[in-house]
C-alpha positions as CSV (number, residue, x, y, z in Angstrom):
1,M,-6.3,24.4,14.9
2,P,-5.1,27.5,16.8
3,P,-4.0,27.0,20.4
4,V,-6.9,27.4,22.9
5,A,-4.9,30.0,24.8
6,A,-4.8,32.2,21.7
7,R,-8.6,32.3,21.3
8,P,-11.0,34.8,22.7
9,A,-13.0,33.8,25.7
10,A,-16.1,33.3,23.5
11,A,-14.4,30.7,21.5
12,L,-13.4,28.8,24.6
13,G,-17.1,28.8,25.5
14,L,-17.8,27.1,22.2
15,V,-15.2,24.4,23.0
16,L,-16.8,23.7,26.3
17,L,-20.2,23.5,24.6
18,L,-18.6,20.9,22.3
19,A,-17.5,18.8,25.2
20,A,-21.1,18.5,26.4
21,A,-22.4,17.8,22.9
22,T,-20.0,15.0,22.2
23,A,-20.9,13.4,25.5
24,C,-24.5,13.0,24.4
25,G,-24.4,13.2,20.6
26,S,-27.2,12.0,18.4
27,G,-27.1,8.6,16.5
28,S,-26.3,8.3,12.9
29,G,-27.2,4.7,12.2
30,S,-25.3,1.4,12.1
31,G,-21.7,2.3,11.4
32,S,-22.9,5.6,9.7
33,A,-20.2,8.1,10.6
34,P,-20.4,11.9,10.9
35,E,-19.3,13.9,8.0
36,P,-15.5,14.4,8.2
37,G,-14.5,17.7,9.6
38,P,-12.5,20.2,7.4
39,P,-8.8,19.4,7.3
40,A,-6.8,21.5,9.8
41,P,-4.3,23.8,8.0
42,A,-1.6,23.1,10.5
43,A,-1.3,21.1,13.7
44,A,-1.5,23.2,16.8
45,P,0.5,22.4,19.9
46,G,-1.3,19.5,21.6
47,A,-3.6,18.8,18.6
48,P,-4.0,15.3,17.2
49,A,-1.4,14.5,14.6
50,P,-2.6,14.2,11.0
51,A,-1.4,10.7,10.6
52,A,-0.5,7.7,12.7
53,A,2.5,8.5,14.8
54,D,4.5,5.4,13.8
55,G,4.0,6.0,10.1
56,A,3.0,2.4,9.6
57,S,-0.4,3.1,8.1
58,P,-0.9,4.5,4.6
59,F,-4.5,5.5,5.4
60,W,-5.8,9.0,6.0
61,V,-6.5,10.2,9.6
62,D,-9.5,12.6,9.9
63,P,-8.4,15.6,12.0
64,G,-12.0,16.5,12.6
65,S,-13.2,13.1,13.8
66,E,-15.3,12.7,17.0
67,A,-12.3,11.4,18.8
68,A,-10.1,14.3,17.7
69,R,-12.7,16.8,18.8
70,Q,-13.1,15.0,22.1
71,V,-9.4,15.3,22.7
72,T,-9.6,19.1,22.1
73,A,-12.7,19.4,24.4
74,W,-11.1,17.4,27.2
75,E,-8.0,19.4,27.1
76,A,-10.0,22.6,27.2
77,T,-11.6,21.4,30.5
78,G,-8.4,20.2,32.0
79,R,-8.9,16.4,31.4
80,Y,-5.3,16.1,30.1
81,D,-4.7,12.5,31.1
82,D,-7.9,11.3,29.5
83,A,-7.2,13.4,26.3
84,Q,-3.8,11.8,26.0
85,V,-5.2,8.3,26.3
86,L,-7.8,9.0,23.7
87,R,-5.1,10.0,21.2
88,R,-4.8,6.2,20.7
89,I,-8.0,6.6,18.6
90,A,-7.8,10.2,17.5
91,E,-4.4,9.8,15.8
92,R,-5.2,6.6,13.9
93,P,-7.2,6.1,10.7
94,V,-10.7,4.8,11.0
95,A,-13.2,4.1,8.1
96,L,-15.5,6.7,6.9
97,W,-18.9,5.1,6.3
98,G,-20.9,6.6,3.4
99,R,-23.9,8.5,4.5
100,P,-27.2,6.8,3.6
101,G,-28.7,9.9,1.8
102,D,-26.0,11.3,-0.4
103,P,-22.5,9.9,0.3
104,G,-20.8,12.3,-2.1
105,P,-20.1,15.4,-0.1
106,G,-18.5,13.7,2.8
107,I,-16.3,11.5,0.7
108,R,-15.3,14.3,-1.6
109,R,-14.1,16.4,1.4
110,A,-12.2,13.4,2.8
111,R,-10.7,12.7,-0.6
112,A,-9.4,16.3,-0.9
113,A,-7.8,16.1,2.6
114,A,-6.4,12.6,1.9
115,K,-4.8,13.9,-1.3
116,A,-3.2,16.8,0.5
117,A,-1.8,14.4,3.0
118,G,-0.7,11.8,0.4
119,R,-2.8,9.2,2.1
120,T,-5.3,6.5,1.1
121,L,-9.0,6.8,1.9
122,L,-10.5,4.1,4.1
123,L,-14.2,3.7,3.4
124,A,-17.1,1.4,4.2
125,A,-20.3,1.1,2.1
126,H,-23.3,-0.1,4.1
127,N,-26.6,0.8,2.5
128,L,-28.1,-2.3,0.9
129,P,-31.9,-2.6,0.9
130,G,-32.9,-4.5,4.1
131,R,-29.4,-4.2,5.6
132,D,-28.9,-5.8,9.0
133,C,-32.1,-7.9,8.5
134,G,-34.3,-5.0,9.7
135,K,-32.7,-4.9,13.2
136,Q,-32.2,-1.6,14.8
137,P,-30.9,0.7,13.5
138,S,-32.4,-0.6,10.3
139,G,-32.3,1.3,7.1
140,G,-30.6,1.0,3.7
141,A,-31.7,2.1,0.3
142,A,-35.4,1.9,-0.5
143,D,-35.0,-0.6,-3.3
144,A,-32.5,-2.0,-5.8
145,R,-32.7,1.1,-8.1
146,A,-32.1,3.4,-5.2
147,Y,-29.1,1.4,-4.2
148,G,-27.6,1.5,-7.7
149,R,-27.8,5.3,-7.6
150,W,-26.3,5.4,-4.1
151,I,-23.3,3.2,-4.9
152,G,-22.8,5.1,-8.1
153,A,-22.6,8.4,-6.1
154,F,-20.2,6.7,-3.6
155,A,-17.9,5.6,-6.4
156,D,-18.1,8.9,-8.3
157,A,-17.0,10.7,-5.1
158,I,-13.9,8.6,-4.8
159,G,-12.9,9.2,-8.4
160,D,-9.3,8.3,-9.1
161,A,-8.1,8.8,-5.5
162,P,-6.4,5.9,-3.8
163,A,-9.0,4.2,-1.7
164,L,-9.9,0.9,0.1
165,V,-13.6,0.1,0.4
166,V,-15.1,-2.5,2.7
167,L,-18.2,-3.4,0.9
168,E,-21.5,-4.0,2.8
169,P,-20.6,-5.4,6.2
170,H,-22.6,-8.4,7.2
171,A,-24.5,-8.6,3.8
172,V,-23.1,-12.0,2.6
173,A,-23.0,-13.6,6.1
174,H,-26.7,-12.8,6.5
175,T,-27.6,-14.7,3.3
176,V,-25.9,-17.8,4.9
177,D,-27.3,-17.6,8.4
178,G,-30.9,-17.5,7.3
179,C,-31.5,-13.9,8.1
180,V,-32.2,-13.0,4.4
181,R,-35.2,-14.8,2.9
182,A,-34.4,-17.2,0.0
183,E,-36.3,-15.1,-2.5
184,Q,-34.2,-12.0,-1.7
185,R,-30.8,-13.7,-2.0
186,A,-30.5,-13.5,-5.7
187,E,-31.2,-9.8,-5.8
188,R,-28.7,-9.2,-2.9
189,Y,-26.0,-11.1,-4.8
190,R,-26.7,-9.2,-7.9
191,L,-26.5,-5.8,-6.2
192,L,-23.2,-6.7,-4.5
193,S,-21.8,-7.9,-7.7
194,E,-22.8,-4.8,-9.5
195,A,-21.3,-2.7,-6.7
196,V,-18.0,-4.5,-7.0
197,D,-18.0,-3.7,-10.7
198,R,-18.9,-0.1,-10.3
199,L,-16.2,0.5,-7.6
200,K,-13.6,-1.3,-9.6
201,K,-14.1,1.1,-12.5
202,N,-12.1,3.5,-10.4
203,R,-8.5,2.6,-11.2
204,N,-7.2,3.2,-7.7
205,T,-10.0,1.7,-5.6
206,K,-9.5,-1.6,-3.8
207,V,-12.6,-3.5,-2.8
208,Y,-13.0,-6.1,-0.1
209,L,-16.3,-7.9,0.1
210,D,-17.4,-8.4,3.7
211,A,-17.5,-12.1,4.8
212,G,-18.5,-12.0,8.5
213,G,-16.0,-13.8,10.7
214,P,-15.4,-16.5,13.3
215,A,-18.2,-17.4,15.7
216,W,-20.8,-16.4,13.1
217,I,-20.6,-18.7,10.1
218,R,-18.8,-21.6,11.8
219,D,-17.7,-23.3,8.6
220,P,-16.0,-20.7,6.3
221,S,-16.5,-22.9,3.3
222,D,-20.2,-22.2,3.6
223,L,-19.4,-18.6,2.5
224,A,-17.4,-19.6,-0.7
225,G,-20.4,-19.9,-3.1
226,P,-22.2,-16.8,-1.8
227,L,-19.1,-14.7,-2.0
228,R,-18.4,-15.7,-5.6
229,E,-22.1,-15.0,-6.5
230,A,-21.6,-11.5,-4.9
231,G,-18.6,-10.7,-7.1
232,L,-15.6,-11.8,-5.1
233,D,-13.7,-13.0,-8.1
234,R,-13.6,-9.4,-9.4
235,A,-12.9,-7.8,-6.0
236,D,-9.5,-7.5,-4.3
237,G,-10.5,-9.9,-1.5
238,F,-12.8,-10.2,1.4
239,A,-13.0,-8.5,4.9
240,L,-13.4,-10.2,8.2
241,N,-14.4,-9.3,11.8
242,V,-16.1,-6.0,10.9
243,S,-17.6,-4.7,14.2
244,G,-16.4,-7.9,15.8
245,F,-14.2,-8.8,18.7
246,Q,-12.5,-12.1,17.6
247,P,-8.7,-12.0,18.2
248,D,-6.2,-11.7,15.4
249,A,-5.0,-15.3,15.5
250,A,-8.6,-16.7,15.3
251,V,-9.5,-14.4,12.4
252,R,-6.3,-15.2,10.5
253,A,-6.9,-18.9,10.8
254,Y,-10.5,-18.6,9.7
255,G,-9.4,-16.3,6.9
256,A,-6.8,-18.8,5.7
257,E,-9.4,-21.5,5.5
258,L,-11.8,-19.3,3.6
259,S,-9.1,-18.2,1.3
260,R,-8.4,-21.8,0.4
261,A,-12.0,-22.3,-0.4
262,V,-12.1,-19.3,-2.8
263,G,-8.9,-19.7,-4.7
264,G,-6.4,-18.1,-2.5
265,R,-7.9,-14.6,-2.2
266,H,-6.5,-12.2,0.3
267,F,-8.3,-10.5,3.1
268,V,-8.4,-7.6,5.5
269,V,-9.2,-7.7,9.2
270,D,-11.1,-5.2,11.5
271,T,-9.0,-5.0,14.6
272,G,-10.6,-1.9,16.1
273,R,-12.1,-3.5,19.2
274,N,-10.6,-7.0,19.4
275,G,-7.6,-6.3,21.7
276,A,-9.2,-8.2,24.6
277,G,-11.1,-10.8,22.5
278,P,-14.8,-11.4,22.7
279,L,-17.1,-11.4,25.7
280,P,-18.0,-14.9,26.7
281,G,-21.6,-15.9,25.8
282,E,-23.9,-16.0,22.8
283,R,-22.7,-14.0,19.9
284,T,-25.5,-11.5,19.6
285,P,-25.7,-10.2,23.2
286,A,-22.0,-10.5,23.6
287,S,-21.3,-8.3,20.7
288,C,-23.4,-5.3,21.8
289,N,-21.3,-2.8,23.7
290,P,-19.5,-5.6,25.7
291,P,-17.7,-4.2,28.7
292,G,-14.0,-4.7,29.2
293,R,-12.9,-4.7,25.6
294,A,-9.8,-3.0,24.2
295,L,-8.4,-1.5,21.0
296,G,-6.7,-4.1,18.8
297,T,-3.8,-4.0,16.4
298,P,-3.4,-0.4,15.1
299,P,-4.2,0.0,11.4
300,T,-1.4,-1.0,9.1
301,D,-0.6,-2.7,5.8
302,R,2.4,-4.4,7.4
303,T,0.9,-7.6,8.6
304,D,3.7,-10.2,8.3
305,D,1.0,-12.5,6.8
306,P,1.0,-13.1,3.1
307,L,-2.8,-13.5,3.0
308,V,-3.6,-10.4,5.2
309,D,-3.4,-7.2,3.2
310,A,-4.2,-4.9,6.1
311,Y,-5.4,-4.6,9.7
312,L,-8.0,-1.9,9.7
313,W,-10.3,-0.1,12.1
314,V,-13.6,-0.3,10.1
315,K,-16.1,-0.1,12.9
316,R,-15.2,3.2,14.5
317,P,-14.0,2.6,18.0
318,G,-16.1,4.6,20.5
319,E,-19.3,4.5,18.5
320,S,-22.1,2.7,20.3
321,D,-23.6,-0.6,19.1
322,G,-27.0,0.4,20.4
323,T,-28.9,1.1,23.5
324,C,-27.8,-2.2,25.1
325,R,-25.8,-1.9,28.4
326,G,-26.7,1.7,28.8
327,G,-25.3,2.9,25.5
328,P,-26.7,5.7,23.3
329,P,-28.3,4.8,20.0
330,A,-26.2,2.8,17.5
331,G,-23.6,4.9,15.7
332,T,-23.5,7.6,18.4
333,W,-20.2,8.7,19.7
334,W,-19.8,7.4,23.3
335,P,-16.8,9.0,25.0
336,A,-16.9,6.7,28.0
337,Q,-16.7,3.6,25.9
338,A,-14.0,5.1,23.7
339,L,-11.9,6.0,26.7
340,G,-12.3,2.4,28.1
341,L,-11.2,0.9,24.8
342,A,-8.2,3.1,24.7
343,R,-7.2,2.6,28.3
344,R,-7.1,-1.1,28.0
345,A,-5.2,-1.1,24.7
346,H,-1.7,-2.7,24.7
347,D,-0.4,-0.4,22.1
């Protein structure tokens, strides 16, 4: 992106308009991310770097993310200190969530940029019928056939690019906690199992089936049977703490216990917002835009734990959980929350 100083005054006006737009952007659904911006041809002075600064992550960093654009907008309006803090998000990889309509275009654009950078795509698929038990923002595919088409388009867009997919956050845990009716469970397991098989046809795609996390399903062994019915034995492992706040140590201990129950399978952990642990209180209200939270361990595949394949930022830090605690609609970029998470981060 060219330096702001080199642009005409009209272009600077557009940057200032962007600053206002990102402060009150529209929602895109639970975890549903904006389409990735076009890859920048070269990093301008002061622009977010195209990859994690420490080189510890193999995953692609979107140079057109909401966080990266917020950095540019704040620098244009003189908020240099805030922009620098926000780089803790902008310069690190976060998952691209497949769009509910047609996930193909966004994933293909990200794939091309990741290939040019020699990086791995980090993706989340979240479009099962009746996802999130109808809670707002509800959504998902209209029926099983529509979901089959959607996950097929998702997988086709990845192609042979190196990719890691977190498959259907919360879907299995909701079959255990009673949120999904008994007559719907068999179909959900079948759709998940078929999704695993379709994604694994891509020779360079790793698939981690979401399994909830601590403070949700208290006994991890309760997840073993449902995960197997959902295709875990043909996936690369399971994912924990997606959108959650449980600290690394608690998640690793939980994951190790679940791993023993499913034959030693490996797992990945969402650390995007767990740097200060959870807010005390009941899980549901405490997990919706809790104040005082912080970014957690930066994304990396160097975990020093033989069972943990990677720490990831799956839920995009800075996106609202919903209108609770004064937040914008779920999935909407919330600059104030993003800045708070980044300011309180230890790294």
